N, C-alpha and C positions, 0 to 999 in steps of 0.2 A: 158771546157772538150773537148778533141780531141778523134777521133775514127779512126781505120784502120781495114781492113779485115785481118783475120788470118784463117788458115785451120780449126781450131776447133771452130771458132766463131769470133766475133769482138773483137779487142783490143782497150781498152778504157783507156785513161789517165785522171784522175779526181782528184779534190781537195775536193770532197764532204765529206769524213770522217774528214778531217781537218776543214771544215766549221762547221760541227756538234760539234766537240770538242772545238772550240773556242767560242761557244755561251755562253754569261753570263746567269745566272739563271733567269728564267722569269715565268710569269703566265702559258705560254704554257707548261713548264716542270711540273708544278703542275698538269695540266690536265693528263699528262702521269702517274704521280704517283698515282693519284686518280683512273684513268681508269683501270690501270693494277695492282696496288699494293693491292687494297682493297680485292682482292679474297682470300688473305692469312687470312684475318679476318674470311671469311666464312669457311676456312679449320679448323681454331682453334675452331670456334663455333661448327662445325659439330662433330669433334672428342670429344670435352669436353662434349657436350650435351649427346651424345650416352653413354659415360661412366657413366654420372650421372643419366641417366634415366633408367639404366639397372634394378634396383630394382623395379621400378614402372611398367615397361613393363611385368615383370614376375608375377605381382600380379593379382588375379582374378578381372575381370572387366575392364582390360586394353584394351580389344578388340583384343588382339593378343595372341595366344597360344604359348608362348615362355618362356624359363627359363632365369634367370639372366646369367647363365653360357654360354648360347647360344649367348646372346647379346655381352658379353665381350670376348667370345672365338671364335665361328664360324663366327659371323657377323663381328667382328673386324679383323679376319684373312682374310675374303673375301674383306673387305675394303682395307687392306694392299696389298693383291694380285692384286686387281683392280688398285690400284695406281701404283704398280710396272709395270704391263703390259701396263697400259695406258701411263706411261712415255716413255716406249720404243716404243710403237706403234705410239703415236702422235709425239714423239721427232723426229723420222725419217721423218714424213710428214711435220713437222715444217721447217726442212732444205730444203725440196723439194718444198712444196707448198707456204711457206712464213709464217711470224710471225702473221700477222693480221688475215688471214683466220683461222689459228689454234687457236688463243686465243679467237676467236668468237665461233668456233665449240666446243671446250672443255668446255667453260663456259655453252653453251647451253646443252651439255650432263649432266653436273653437275646439272643445273637447273631442267631439266626434271626428272632426277633420284631422286633428293631430293623431288620434288613435289610428285612423285609416291610413295616414301617411306612413306609419310604422310598419305596415304590412304591404307596402308598395312592391309590386312585382314587375312593373313595366314603367317606362318613362312617362307615358300619358297619364297613368294613375298618380304618379308623384306630382306632376304638374297640376292636375285637377285639384288635388287636396291641399297643395300649397296655396292655390288661389282661395279655396274655401276657408283655410286657416286664417288667411289675411282678411277675408270677408267677415269672419267673426270678431277678430281683433279690432278692425276698423269700427265696428258698432260699439265695442266696449268703451272706446274713448268718449263718445257722446253720452252714452248712458251713465257711465261711472262719474265723469266730471260733473254732470248735471246733478246727480244724486248727492255727491259729496258736498258741493257748494250749498245745496239747499238744506242739508242736515247739520253741517258743522257751524257752530256759533261764529259770529262775525269777528270776534276777537282773535280767533285761531285759524280762520279760513285760509289765509295766505300761506302760513307755514305748513299746514296740513296738506294743502293741494300741491305745494312744491315737493314735500317729502314723498308723497305718493307717486307723483309723476317721475321723480328722480329715482324711485326704486326700480325702474327699468334696468338701471346699471347694476343693481344687485344680481338680477337675472343674468346680465352680461358676464359678470364675474363667475357665477355658477356655470354658465354655458361654456366659458373658456376652460375652466378646470374640468368640467364634466367631459368635454370633448377630448382632453388629454388622456383621461382614463378610458373612454369609450374607444378611442383609436389605437389603444395599446393592444396589439394582437396576442401579446403574452397573457393578457387577462381575458379578453373576449375575442371570439372569432370575427373575421373581417365582415361577414354578412350578418352579424348579430349586434355588435356594439352600437352602430348608428341607429338601428331600429329601437334599441332600449332607450336612447336619448329622447326620441319622440314619445315612446310609451310612458316615460317618466313625466313628460309634460302633461299628458292626458290624466295621469293619476293625480298630479298636483291640482289640475283644473277641477277634478271630481271633488277633492277635499274642499276647495274654495266654494264650489257650487253648494255643498252641504252647509257651509258656514253662512252663505248668503241667504239661506231660507229665513234667517232670523233678522235680516235687515228689512225695515219697513218701507213702504212706499213714501215718497216725498209728500209731507202734509201740504206743502205749498202747491204742488201739482194737483193734489186732491181738491183743494179749495177752489181752484179755478175751474175744475171740471165737474163741479156740482156734487162733490162727495165730502161736504164739509163735516158731516157727522163722523165719518170715518177718520178724517183729519183730526178732529177733536179728541177721539178715543186714543189715537196714536200719541198725540202730544201729551195728553193727561197721563198715559202710561209711562212715557219717558220722564215726565216731571216726578212722578211717584218713585221711580227707580233712583233718580238722582238725589231726591230729598232723603230717601232711606239710606243711601250711601253716605251722604254728608251729615246726616242727623241734624239738619237745620232747615228752616223754610227758605224757599227761593226768593230772590228779590222780585219786586213787582215789575211786570213788563211795561215798557214805555212806547206808546204809539199804537194806532190802529189803522187799518186800511179797509176801504170799501170797494168791492169788485162786483162786476156784472158777470156771473158765471156763464161760461161758453164751453161747448164740447170740443171745438177745433178752431184753428186759425188758418186761413188760406195761404198758399204759396205767395200770392200777390202781396198780402199783408206782411209776410215775412221778408220778402224782398224789399218792399218799400221801407220797412222799419230799419233793416240792417244797412241798406245802401243809400237811403235818402235821409231818414230822420237821424240816423247815427253814422253818417258817412265818415266822419273824422275817426270814429272808433273802428270802422271797417278798414280804413287806411292803416291804422295802427296795427290791427290784427294781421293784415296782409304782410306788412313790413316785418313784424316780429317772426312770423312763421317762415318767410322766405329767407331772412337773415340767418336764423339758426340752422335751417336745412342745408344751406350752402357751406356754412362753416364746418358743420359736422361731416359733410361729404368731402370737403377739402382735406380733412385729416383722416377720417376713418375709411374712406373708400380705397385709397391707395396705401393704407397702413402697412399691410404685410409686404407689399411690393417695395415700398420705400426702405423697410428694414433689411429685406433680403438683397435688394439691388445695390444699395449704397453702403451697407454695413455688414454684409455677408452673414446675417443672422439666419440660421437654419430654419426652414419652413416649419418644422415641428416645434420650434421654440417661440414663434410669434405669439402663441396663446398666452404665454406668461407676460409679455409686454402689454398685451391687450387687457389682461386682468388688472394690471397696474393702473392704466388710464381709466378703466371702468370704475375703480375705487375712487379716483379723483372726481369722476363724474358724480358719483353718489354723494360724496362728502360736501359738494357745493350746495345743493338744495338743503341738505341736512343741517349744515352749520350756518348758512346764510338765511334760511327760511324765516326765522323769527323777525329778522330785520325788515322783511316785506310788510309785516304787521305793525312795526314800531317806527322805523325810520320812514317807511312809506313806499308805495308802489312806484311813483314817478322816479324818485331818486334811485331806488334799487334796480328797477328794470333797465333804465338808461345806463347806469353805471356798470352793471354786469355785462351788458352787450358791448359797451365801449371798451371795458377793460379786456374782455376776451379777444376782441378784434385787435386792439393795440398789442397785446401779448403775442398774438399770432403773427402780426407784422414783424415783431422782434424775433420770433422764432425763424421766420423766413430769411431775415437778414443774417442771423447766425448760421443757418443752414447754407446759405449762399457763400459764406466766407469759409465754410468747411470747419467751423469751430465746434461742431457737435459730434458726439458719439451716439451709438444706439441708446445708451442709458440716459445721456443728457437730453437727447431729443425727446425721449419718452417723458422725462421730467418736465420739459417745456410744455409738451402736450398736456400733461397733468395740470399744470398751472392754467393753461388756456381753458381747458374743459371744466376746471373747478368753477370758474365764473360763467362759462357758457352753459353749463348744465342748469345752473340756477336760472339763467336768463331764458333758456328754452322752456323750462318748466313754467316760468312766469307767463309765457305766451299762452299756454293752455289755461292758466288761471285767468288771464286777462279776458279772453274771448268767452269764458264761461260765466263771468260776472258783470260784464259791461253792457250786455244786451238784455231786453226784457224777458221775463220768465217764459212767455209763450214761444219764444224763438231760441231759447238757450241751447237745446240739444242740436238743433239744426245749424246754429251758428258755429258751435264747436266742430260739428261734422264738416261744414264747408271749409273752414280755415285749416282744419287738420288735413282734409283732402288736398288742398292747395299746397300746403307745406310738404306733405308726403309725396305728392306727384313731382314737385320741384326737386325734392331731395332724392327721390327714388328713380326718377326718369331723366330729367335734364341734367341733374347733378352728376350721376355716373357717366353719362355720355361725355360731358365736358371733362371731368377729372380723370376718366380712364385714359383719354388721349394724352393728357398732360403727364400724369405720374407713370404711365406705361412706356414712355420714351427712354427712360433711364438717364435723361439729361437733368442736371441740377437746376438749370434755369427754368425748365418747364414745371418742375415740382415747386419751385419758388413762386412761379406765377399762380399755380393752384392755391397755395397758401394765401397769396395776396388777394385773390378774388374772394375767397371765403372771408378774409379779414375785412375787406372793404365793405361787403354787404352787411356784415355784422355791425360795423361801426355806423353805417347808414341807418340801420334799424335802431340803433341806440340813440341817434340824433332825433329820429322820428318820435321815439318814446319820450325824449326830453321835452318835446313840444306838445305831444298829444296824449301821453299816458294819463289815465284817470286816477284821481286820488280816492281809491276804493277801500283803503285800509280802515278796519274797524267800523265800516258802514254796512247797513243792511242791504241785501240785494235789491229790495224794493225802493230804497233810497238812491242807489246807484243808477238804476234804470226802472222806472215805474212800469208795472205790468200793463199790457195793452188793454186788459179788462178792467183796470182800476177806474173807479168813479171819482174817488177822492182819496187823499192820503195825508197823513200827518207830516210827510216830507214832501218838498217841492219836486216836481219832475226834473230829472237829471238833464243837464245841458248836453246835447249831442256833440 
């Protein structure tokens, strides 16, 4: 690595990004996956548990003066609002302060808020800490996806990112099953079971926080922010560990990049980069997040009501059905993830979006004809969400790798906030009216709206998706601080 002085800071020529990308898969990479990726399980656990315990919280003797509607309405909206604001607030700080500092802080916020939710004694307390829990989780998305993409080798980036984002549904399975036990008054008192579910989330977060201490700062971020010596020490240490594990020398890295180091990038530069220089990619990100948000709300928001209204499934049994579709959701990214690195991003993103949309259209048609039972409807939802989950996870992958390094966390935060707001605010307003009427035609329309938006996003991906598979992040989108690179600047 060579350095020179420049008017705006030092100029550094380095092969560190190439050295990270040429690493073979190792135990060290698994520590990154475990340390950073497992928080999505907490998110899935959190969201599912709250939905399932709403009925118990509203019952006399729960220890909390709250109604079921307040839990699924006001508290849910506050969680979503917290997640959106947290993503934007922490996303900016992730680009300025670094990945590691923020993924430690945001997890600590989540841990504290969840623990304090478990001791809620009044409605306002419950509302306040649901908001703060979302505030921490929202920041996690930007910090974690940034760090993962910058630490995982280019050959594996797609499948790892999909698997990690898809692990949300492992938490959903756990949340469904945990709520069944927690709500059983033969096992736990009515005012204790729901509190223990939140306390368990806090304990799991503490374990993850301890593991994360061993995850390093992103060397790519350190390079740009004038800490190249620290970046060199981290990468050299990783290389030594991988060589010792494989008992053979690593292949030579290919390519260097020269950057003018800077401490920060202004909001104006971020906005101009994302929405002017890379506007086609911004349209792509917007389409992917909106499409998946509405498809998921079309199915999951009225999930319990559809089963109880049309198939007489007892309210206490809906958790079993949800656990089944949650498994389908996790299997999609797990089994299809490798294809995003081999077949390619454009083909896989567009096909998963289109297939899930078309399958939901088919489900709507069968539902309208009265051809489905509770079991077969759940099977249809599983098929839809198998592909939709891989597509939704690829939306996070897309916005985390197609914009320049200096804007990465803020870009993730922005598109996450758009998708979460659309899915958590406008989606429920629309779909609650449709699925709540008890009319077959209205529920069919809800399915068709979600399917249409998912298909539209798939068509946008077919036209605009970036062929990012097995390419370095610097090749996909040249850093704003780059002076020259062995790869040409990506076409926006």
